[in-house]
N, C-alpha and C positions, 0 to 999 in steps of 0.2 A: 195110113191106119185101117187096119179091118178090123173092126170088134167081133165077138162071138157069134154074135147075130149074120155076119156077113156085109153090114149096113159097114159106112165108110164112116169113120170116130172125127172129129172135127180136134186139128193140129190147134190146141194152142199158140198163140202167139208169144214170141222171144220176150221175155221180161225188159223193162225199159234198165240201161244201164247209169250206176250213180253219177251224177255229176256233180262236180269240185268248184269252191269259188274261184271266180276270174276265167273258167274257161270261154264267157262270152264275154270280148272284149270290145264287144260296139253296137251300133244299133238299137232299136228301138226298145229290144230286151236285154240291155248289156247289162251286166251282174256292177254292182257298185255297193262302197264299204264306206265306213266311218270309224275313227278311234276316238277315246278319250280319253284322260293322262287322270286321276283320282288323287286327291290328296295323301294316299296313305300309301302311293307309288306302283299302284295296278295302273295298268295300261287295258280300258274294254275297248277291241273292235269288232262289231257287226258287220254280217256280207249278207246283202239280198242277189240270190243267184238262181239259176237257174231258169228263169222264169219266160212263160206262154201263155198267151190270151187266143184262144179259138171261138169266134164270135159265131154263136148257133141262130138257128130262127127260133124267136120264143113260141114255145109249145101250144102256148094260147092265142097264136098267132093273130096276137092284137096288136093294132097298130102304134100306141103307146107305150109296149113293151119292148125289155130289150133282155138277154140270155146269152152266157157267155159261159166257158171253162176253163177254168184257173190253173196253169201250175206254175206252182215258187216255191222257196227253199232257203232257208236262213240259217245263219251258224254264227255264235257269238264265240270268245275266245279272251281267256283272265291272262294275264301274266304278267310280269315285274317289272317294271322301268330299268331296274339295273338286274339279270340276273346274276350277278355277284353278289348282289346285296337283297335280299327277298325283302318286303314290307315284312316289317314284323306284328301287323297288324290283319288279324283272320277276314277273309271276307266268311261275311254269313248267309251270304244268300244272292242268288242271282239269275235270271229270267230272260230270256231273249223270245220273241212277239213276231209273226208277220201277220199282217192281214192286207188289206184294202180300202181305199176310201172310193165310195160310188158318189155320181154327182149329175144331176142333169143339167141341162143348159136352163132349162125351164119347168114349173110344175102346174100340174091344174090345183085350181083352187076348188070348194066347196062343191065340187061338181054334182049334176043331176040327171039322172041317167032316168025318162019316161015319166019325168017327178019325184026320184027316191035320190037320196042322197047319198053320196060315196065317200067314203076317204078319199088324199088324190094322190097321195104317192105310199108305195111301197117296196121296200128296196130287201134281199134276202142273202144269204151267204150260207152255203151247207155242202159239206156236214163244218162244225167247227168242232177242235180238238183240247181240249185240256190236258196239259204234263201236270203230274203231280213229282214233287220226289226232294229231297232235302239233301244238303250240302253239307260236307264237313272238310275243313281243311286244319292244314298248321304249316307256319314259315318260320325260321330261324336263321340267323344269318350272323356274319362274322369275317373276321380276316379269311378264313380259308372258303367263304364261302355258304351259301345254304340250301336248305332244300326244302319243299312244300308238296302235300299229299292234299288229296282228295276224292269221296268215297260219297257212294248215297244209290238211292232206290229210284223206279222212278215206273208210273203206270201211264197207260192212256187210256181215255174215255173217248170214243165217238158222242157225240153228241150232234144238235140244233138249237141254231141260238139266232138270235140279229134277226128274228122275224116279225113283222108289223101286222097290223091289224086289214081286213080287207083288201079286194081289189079291182081296179077301176074296168067296167066291162064297155066296152062302145058297143051301142045297139040303139035304135029307138033315136028318141031326142036326145040330144046332149047340151048341157047347157051349164055354162060356169064361167070362174074368173082365171087369167092367167098369171101367174105368179115368177117371183123372182127364182133363179137356181133354186139349189140345195144340194149338202153335202154329208155324207155320214159317212160314219167310220166302220166296219166291220173288221175285227180280230179273228184270223182262221183258227191258229194255231200259237199255242204257250207251253214252254218249254222252261221248268229250272233246270239249273245245268249240274251235275252232282259230278263236282271235281271242277278242273278251268276249261273245259269246252263243251258244249251241246249243237245239237243243229235240229230243223225240222223239215222235210218235206212233206208238200201237200200237194195230190194230183186229183186232176179233175174233182176240182172246188165250184161245184155250180156257183154263179152270179145270176142273177133274175132283177129287173125294178119292172115295176109298172108306174104307171102315170108322168113318163117323164114324156115332156114333151120340146121337142127340139136336139137333143140326142143325148144320151148315155158317156160319160168318162168313166175310167178307174186308173187310181196309182194307189202303186204295191207301197208297203213300207215293209221294213225291221226294223225293232227296238230291243234294243240291249240294257237292262238293269244290272245293276251291279250294288250291294248293301256291304258296310261296315256297322260295327258297331258307336262308329265316329258318323254316318250320315250316310246318302245314296248318290250315285252316280247315275245318269241313262245316256242314250244316244240314238239318233235315228237315220236309217240311209232310208230315201227312195229311190223310187223308178219313174219311168216318165210317165206321161198320161197319157193313156189308149184311148181310143174310141171302140165301142161295141156297135157294130156294123152289122145292120140286119141286113142290105141287098148283095153283102158278099161273104157269107159264111166262111167259115175254113173247112177243109178237109175232115173228114170223124176219123178217128185212130184206126188201126189196124184190126182185126177183126181177126178170128180163128177163121182155119179153111179145113178143106177134107180134100181126104186124096181116096184117090180110089188105086 
């Protein structure tokens, strides 16, 4: 494509095709699902799907730092156990959340670099997304069956969270102690259900950790929660534990191209 100035303009890359639960049936990134039946007569099911993790060289090139970009999606569905006899107790709230657990085989404790004390471990997942909305529903039942409905509103606010203070910079004289491994939980996105079905798709989420010795691992999860005026039920499904690989970073995504 030629612009008005005669310079070849970049052709934007094709958009990603939306994924659906159940498309990846095997391997490290296989879709997973769990369900739970509530006392009120609902089935709550959650899917973790469309997962992919691409390791990259950490931007600071520190030997104890790891970095990756993650694609992850989840979906939650609420349905009656018996469609012919819907529950009489309405759902008052429901959410679905995706996130990762970030772990290190060992961590540096009380590190001193050239005599200056440095915090040992930092982990971050950016961006984070908070979904807000409302849920309203009704359910009636009888010998002839029943009907249910739901409605709500939604807003998404990008933000940054789960970032600790200070990083470890390796240089000069490095002294300290090696401590046991540690794991931290980083939610990526939360969405309230507007009705009885909701999904969240997070692409190219940056995952980084500093001060990690012996390798960094991540494990994805998706959690769904349902509440009524009687109580609450939740269910979580997990992905495989994956290593962030410094030595064999993944291929970058396709960028825009120019055509003469």
